[in-house]
C-alpha positions as CSV (number, residue, x, y, z in Angstrom):
1,M,-8.4,61.3,55.1
2,F,-5.2,60.8,56.9
3,K,-2.1,63.2,56.1
4,R,1.0,61.8,55.9
5,V,3.8,63.4,57.9
6,S,6.7,64.7,55.4
7,L,9.2,61.8,54.3
8,F,12.0,63.6,54.4
9,L,12.0,63.9,58.0
10,L,10.0,60.7,58.8
11,T,12.8,58.7,56.9
12,N,15.8,60.6,59.0
13,I,14.0,60.0,62.3
14,L,13.4,56.3,61.6
15,I,17.2,55.8,60.7
16,V,18.3,57.3,63.2
17,A,16.0,55.5,66.0
18,T,16.5,52.1,64.2
19,I,20.4,52.5,64.3
20,S,20.0,53.4,67.7
21,I,18.1,50.2,68.7
22,V,20.7,48.3,66.6
23,T,23.4,49.4,68.0
24,S,21.6,49.3,71.9
25,L,20.7,45.6,71.3
26,L,24.2,43.9,69.6
27,G,26.0,46.1,72.6
28,V,27.9,48.2,69.9
29,K,29.6,50.3,72.4
30,P,32.6,51.5,71.2
31,Y,32.7,54.2,73.9
32,L,32.2,53.5,76.6
33,T,35.2,51.9,78.7
34,A,35.8,51.1,82.3
35,Q,36.4,54.7,83.2
36,G,33.4,55.9,81.9
37,I,32.5,57.9,78.8
38,N,35.3,57.8,75.5
39,Y,33.9,61.3,74.2
40,E,35.9,61.5,71.3
41,S,35.1,57.8,70.4
42,L,32.0,58.3,70.8
43,L,31.9,62.0,68.6
44,I,33.5,59.6,66.1
45,F,31.2,56.6,66.5
46,C,27.7,59.5,66.1
47,L,29.8,61.1,63.1
48,L,30.1,57.6,61.8
49,W,26.3,56.5,62.5
50,G,24.6,59.9,62.0
51,M,26.0,60.3,58.1
52,G,25.6,56.6,57.3
53,G,21.7,57.2,58.0
54,S,21.2,60.5,56.5
55,F,23.4,59.3,53.2
56,I,21.1,55.8,53.5
57,S,18.1,58.3,52.9
58,L,19.6,60.0,50.3
59,L,20.4,56.9,47.8
60,I,16.6,55.4,48.5
61,S,15.5,58.8,48.0
62,K,13.9,58.3,44.5
63,M,12.6,55.3,45.1
64,M,10.9,56.2,48.1
65,A,9.6,59.5,46.3
66,K,8.4,57.3,43.5
67,M,6.6,54.8,46.3
68,A,5.0,57.2,48.4
69,M,3.9,59.6,45.9
70,G,3.1,57.7,43.3
71,V,5.4,59.1,40.5
72,Q,4.8,57.6,37.0
73,I,8.0,58.2,35.0
74,V,7.8,60.1,31.4
75,E,9.4,59.7,28.3
76,L,10.3,62.0,25.7
77,N,8.4,60.0,23.1
78,G,5.3,60.2,25.2
79,P,2.4,62.0,26.0
80,Y,4.4,64.1,28.0
81,H,7.3,65.1,25.7
82,E,7.4,68.3,25.7
83,L,7.6,68.7,29.4
84,V,10.3,66.4,29.5
85,A,11.8,68.1,26.8
86,T,12.0,71.5,28.6
87,V,13.2,69.1,31.9
88,H,16.3,68.3,29.7
89,R,16.8,71.7,28.1
90,L,17.3,73.6,31.1
91,A,19.2,70.6,32.7
92,K,21.7,71.1,30.1
93,K,21.8,74.6,30.6
94,A,22.7,73.8,34.2
95,G,25.0,71.6,33.0
96,I,23.7,68.4,34.1
97,T,25.3,65.8,31.9
98,K,22.9,62.9,32.7
99,M,19.1,64.0,32.1
100,P,17.3,63.8,34.9
101,E,14.2,61.4,35.6
102,V,11.0,63.5,34.8
103,G,7.7,62.4,37.0
104,I,4.0,63.0,37.4
105,Y,2.3,62.5,40.3
106,N,-1.8,62.3,40.3
107,S,-2.9,64.8,43.0
108,P,-4.7,68.1,42.6
109,E,-2.1,69.7,44.8
110,V,-0.3,72.8,42.7
111,N,3.5,71.3,43.5
112,A,6.3,70.1,42.0
113,F,9.4,68.1,43.9
114,A,13.4,67.4,42.9
115,T,14.9,64.6,44.6
116,G,18.0,61.7,44.3
117,P,21.5,61.4,45.1
118,S,23.3,63.4,43.0
119,K,22.4,66.4,40.2
120,N,23.4,63.5,37.6
121,N,21.3,61.0,39.2
122,S,18.1,63.0,39.9
123,L,14.2,63.0,39.6
124,V,12.1,66.1,38.8
125,A,8.3,65.4,38.9
126,V,5.1,67.6,39.1
127,S,1.9,67.1,39.9
128,T,-1.2,66.4,37.7
129,G,-2.7,69.8,39.7
130,L,0.0,71.8,38.6
131,L,-0.1,71.0,34.6
132,E,-3.9,71.6,34.8
133,Q,-3.2,75.2,36.6
134,M,-0.2,76.8,35.9
135,N,0.4,77.9,32.1
136,Q,3.8,76.9,30.0
137,D,5.4,80.0,31.4
138,E,4.5,79.4,34.8
139,V,5.1,75.3,34.1
140,E,8.4,76.0,32.8
141,G,8.9,78.2,35.7
142,V,8.4,76.1,38.6
143,L,10.6,73.2,36.3
144,A,14.3,75.6,36.4
145,H,13.7,76.1,40.1
146,E,13.5,72.4,40.6
147,V,16.5,71.5,38.0
148,A,18.4,74.7,39.7
149,H,17.4,72.7,43.5
150,A,19.6,69.2,41.2
151,A,22.4,70.9,39.7
152,N,22.6,72.6,43.1
153,G,23.5,69.9,44.6
154,D,20.9,70.7,47.5
155,M,19.9,67.3,47.5
156,V,23.7,66.3,48.8
157,T,23.8,69.3,50.8
158,M,21.1,68.5,52.8
159,T,21.6,65.1,53.4
160,L,25.4,66.5,54.4
161,V,23.5,69.4,57.2
162,Q,21.2,65.9,58.6
163,G,24.1,63.7,58.9
164,V,25.7,66.2,60.9
165,V,22.6,66.8,63.2
166,N,22.1,63.5,63.7
167,A,25.3,62.8,64.8
168,F,24.9,65.0,67.6
169,V,21.4,64.3,68.4
170,M,23.3,60.6,68.9
171,F,26.1,62.3,71.2
172,F,23.7,64.2,73.3
173,S,20.9,61.1,74.0
174,R,23.9,58.9,74.9
175,V,25.8,61.6,77.2
176,I,22.8,62.3,78.9
177,T,21.5,58.7,78.9
178,F,25.0,58.0,80.4
179,A,24.7,60.4,83.0
180,I,21.5,59.5,84.1
181,S,22.7,55.9,84.7
182,Q,25.0,57.1,86.9
183,A,23.0,59.2,88.8
184,L,20.6,56.5,89.6
185,K,24.0,54.5,90.9
186,D,24.2,54.0,94.9
187,E,27.6,54.9,96.3
188,E,29.2,51.3,95.2
189,G,27.9,51.7,92.0
190,R,25.5,49.1,91.5
191,G,21.9,49.5,89.9
192,G,21.6,52.4,86.9
193,L,19.8,52.0,83.9
194,G,19.2,48.6,83.1
195,F,19.7,47.0,79.5
196,F,16.1,48.0,77.9
197,A,15.8,50.8,80.1
198,Q,19.0,52.3,79.0
199,T,17.9,51.2,75.3
200,A,14.3,52.8,75.6
201,V,15.7,56.2,77.3
202,I,18.4,56.7,74.2
203,F,15.3,55.9,71.8
204,V,13.4,58.8,73.0
205,L,16.0,61.0,73.8
206,D,17.0,60.6,70.1
207,I,13.2,61.2,68.3
208,L,13.0,64.1,71.0
209,F,16.7,66.0,69.8
210,T,15.7,65.1,66.5
211,I,12.3,67.2,66.5
212,L,14.1,70.1,68.5
213,S,16.8,70.1,65.8
214,K,14.6,70.2,63.1
215,P,14.5,74.1,62.6
216,I,18.2,74.3,62.0
217,V,17.9,71.7,59.1
218,M,14.4,74.2,57.9
219,W,16.8,77.0,58.2
220,F,19.3,75.8,55.8
221,S,16.1,74.7,53.7
222,R,14.7,78.0,53.5
223,Y,18.2,79.5,52.5
224,R,18.2,77.1,49.5
225,E,14.7,77.5,48.4
226,Y,16.0,81.4,47.7
227,K,19.7,80.2,45.8
228,A,16.7,78.2,43.8
229,D,14.7,80.8,42.6
230,A,17.5,83.0,41.8
231,G,18.9,79.8,40.0
232,G,16.0,79.0,38.2
233,A,15.3,83.0,37.1
234,E,19.0,82.4,35.3
235,L,17.9,79.7,33.9
236,A,14.3,80.6,32.3
237,G,14.5,83.8,33.2
238,K,13.1,85.9,35.8
239,Q,9.6,86.9,34.7
240,K,8.9,83.0,34.6
241,M,10.5,82.5,37.8
242,I,8.4,85.5,39.4
243,A,5.2,84.2,37.5
244,A,5.6,81.0,38.8
245,L,5.6,81.9,42.5
246,E,2.8,84.4,41.9
247,S,0.9,81.1,40.3
248,L,1.6,79.8,43.6
249,V,0.2,82.2,45.6
250,R,-3.0,82.3,43.7
251,Y,-3.5,78.9,45.0
252,Q,-1.9,79.1,47.9
253,D,-5.1,78.3,49.6
254,R,-5.6,75.3,48.3
255,I,-1.9,73.8,48.5
256,M,-2.3,75.1,52.1
257,T,-5.2,72.1,52.9
258,D,-2.2,69.8,52.2
259,D,0.4,68.5,54.6
260,S,1.7,67.9,51.4
261,N,4.8,65.3,51.0
262,M,8.0,65.7,50.3
263,G,7.5,69.4,52.1
264,T,11.5,69.7,51.8
265,L,12.0,69.2,48.0
266,K,8.8,71.0,46.9
267,I,8.7,74.3,45.1
268,A,5.9,75.1,48.2
269,D,4.7,74.4,51.6
270,K,2.2,75.9,53.7
271,Q,3.0,78.4,56.0
272,S,3.2,77.1,59.7
273,I,2.3,79.0,62.9
274,M,5.7,78.1,63.3
275,A,7.9,79.8,61.4
276,L,11.5,78.2,62.5
277,F,9.3,74.4,61.4
278,S,9.1,75.9,58.0
279,S,11.0,74.0,55.6
280,H,9.9,77.0,52.4
281,P,10.0,80.9,53.2
282,P,6.8,83.2,52.5
283,L,5.5,83.2,48.8
284,E,6.1,87.1,48.8
285,K,9.5,86.9,50.3
286,R,10.7,84.9,47.6
287,I,8.5,87.4,44.8
288,Q,10.1,90.3,46.6
289,A,13.9,88.9,46.1
290,L,13.2,88.0,42.3
291,K,12.3,91.1,42.1
292,T,14.8,93.5,43.6
293,S,17.5,91.2,42.3
294,N,20.5,92.0,39.6
């Protein structure tokens, strides 16, 4: 079965690449002057479009998650009323005024995620595998972790980080493309990259630099996991949070068999040989951090 890549990363790559193609095709190059590149204008241009693309990703994150994961929303008066009641109780304790949507997606993996454009417009979803494999305290620990993500505004801060990274990706890809074009011109200033070649080079560099910049975003993602663990411990109790992580350790081999969607939003992610590209710290380190915290 085809393994889908992380929706968060893919969405941002596609948005940045799409904006690059559209702006090139439309000839929108406010940073180019007769004397060359106006670097101040280029930086402003890239910040506007880079942040804009990232915030578009944030605004559609709940819809994309529901579509990609097949999330079914559950209600207080339905068969999963205890799950919804627990999320709402934790959300109120965390100071969230508008209760998150609660959803379930059909998957054997033991996992959960939170997403949404703000803490008062969020979604907390769990897999059927998690509900089948974890006891009530462990499930509460997982839910507390996800509610902490929402309460901490992690979706927004991740968007800001990704937006800034996107802006610099666009900035450097255009500077390098301009330099290549200039280097290919003759002494009389003729030649250089043509329109379609320039568009292609920008497109390729945008994707390349987005991939190369991923470790920066993933470092912040790992940092916020520790913060969400600490927040989950405050909401549900340290022992429940530790129990949830220890339960994930027991099922880690099963989790690691799936490339897993929404990897940057889930409570657990597979370990990678390339640790710099991992969105989550090792579970053992997270457990140890909780045990040694005050």
